C-alpha positions as CSV (number, residue, x, y, z in Angstrom):
1,X,1.5,12.7,15.6
2,X,0.8,9.0,16.1
3,X,3.3,6.9,18.1
4,X,4.6,4.0,16.1
5,X,5.5,0.6,17.4
6,X,9.1,-0.6,17.5
7,X,8.3,-3.2,14.8
8,X,7.1,-0.4,12.5
9,X,10.3,1.6,13.0
10,X,12.5,-1.4,12.0
11,X,10.6,-1.7,8.8
12,X,12.6,0.1,6.0
13,X,9.3,0.8,4.3
14,X,7.5,2.1,7.4
15,X,6.6,5.5,6.0
16,X,5.3,4.1,2.8
17,X,3.4,1.4,4.8
18,X,1.9,4.0,7.1
19,X,0.7,6.2,4.2
20,X,-0.8,3.2,2.3
21,X,-2.6,2.0,5.5
22,X,-4.0,5.5,5.9
23,X,-5.3,5.5,2.3
24,X,-6.5,2.0,1.8
25,X,-7.2,0.2,5.1
26,X,-10.8,1.3,5.2
27,X,-11.5,-0.2,1.8
28,X,-9.1,-3.1,1.5
29,X,-8.1,-3.9,5.0
30,X,-4.7,-3.9,6.7
31,X,-3.7,-7.4,5.7
32,X,-4.2,-6.7,2.0
33,X,-2.2,-3.4,2.2
34,X,0.7,-5.2,3.9
35,X,0.6,-8.1,1.4
36,X,0.6,-5.8,-1.7
37,X,3.4,-3.7,-0.3
38,X,5.5,-6.7,0.7
39,X,5.0,-8.3,-2.7
40,X,6.0,-5.0,-4.4
41,X,9.1,-4.9,-2.3
42,X,10.0,-8.5,-3.0
43,X,9.6,-7.9,-6.8
44,X,12.2,-5.1,-6.6
45,X,14.6,-7.4,-4.6
46,X,17.5,-6.4,-2.4
47,X,17.9,-3.6,0.1
48,X,15.4,-0.8,-0.3
49,X,17.4,2.2,-1.5
50,X,15.8,5.5,-1.9
51,X,15.1,4.9,-5.6
52,X,13.8,1.4,-5.0
53,X,11.5,2.8,-2.3
54,X,10.0,5.2,-4.9
55,X,9.4,2.3,-7.3
56,X,8.0,0.1,-4.6
57,X,5.6,2.8,-3.5
58,X,4.5,3.4,-7.0
59,X,3.9,-0.3,-7.7
60,X,2.0,-0.8,-4.5
61,X,-0.1,2.3,-4.9
62,X,-1.1,1.4,-8.4
63,X,-2.0,-2.1,-7.4
64,X,-4.0,-1.0,-4.3
65,X,-5.8,1.7,-6.3
66,X,-6.8,-0.8,-9.0
67,X,-8.1,-3.2,-6.3
68,X,-10.0,-0.4,-4.6
69,X,-11.6,0.6,-7.9
70,X,-12.7,-2.9,-8.5
71,X,-10.4,-3.4,-11.5
72,X,-8.4,-6.2,-9.8
73,X,-9.9,-9.1,-7.8
74,X,-9.4,-9.0,-4.1
75,X,-9.7,-11.9,-1.7
76,X,-12.5,-10.0,0.1
77,X,-16.1,-9.4,-0.8
78,X,-16.2,-6.2,1.2
79,X,-14.3,-4.1,-1.4
80,X,-16.2,-1.3,-3.0
81,X,-15.0,0.9,-5.9
82,X,-13.9,4.4,-5.0
83,X,-13.8,7.5,-7.2
84,X,-10.4,8.9,-8.1
85,X,-11.0,11.9,-5.9
86,X,-11.2,9.6,-2.9
87,X,-8.1,7.7,-3.9
88,X,-6.1,10.8,-4.4
89,X,-4.1,12.2,-7.3
90,X,-1.6,9.4,-7.4
91,X,-4.4,6.9,-8.2
């Protein structure tokens, strides 16, 4: 198991962030993953309860999958579409 930094442990969305980084960093980059997740969390507002975390994860995953598939513009020219099988069942 990977050892996480202290900053990551204080993030209430750390487990979601870690999963999204694992899935999308290679395609979209870490900064894009963080930005999309942070924006999804800001859209839901307030403290991240369990239910809000589910909604935040769903919104961020949908946005990142669309970006990775080339359906949404990304601020990077290095993004290539991926098949659904690469993105996983949630995509």
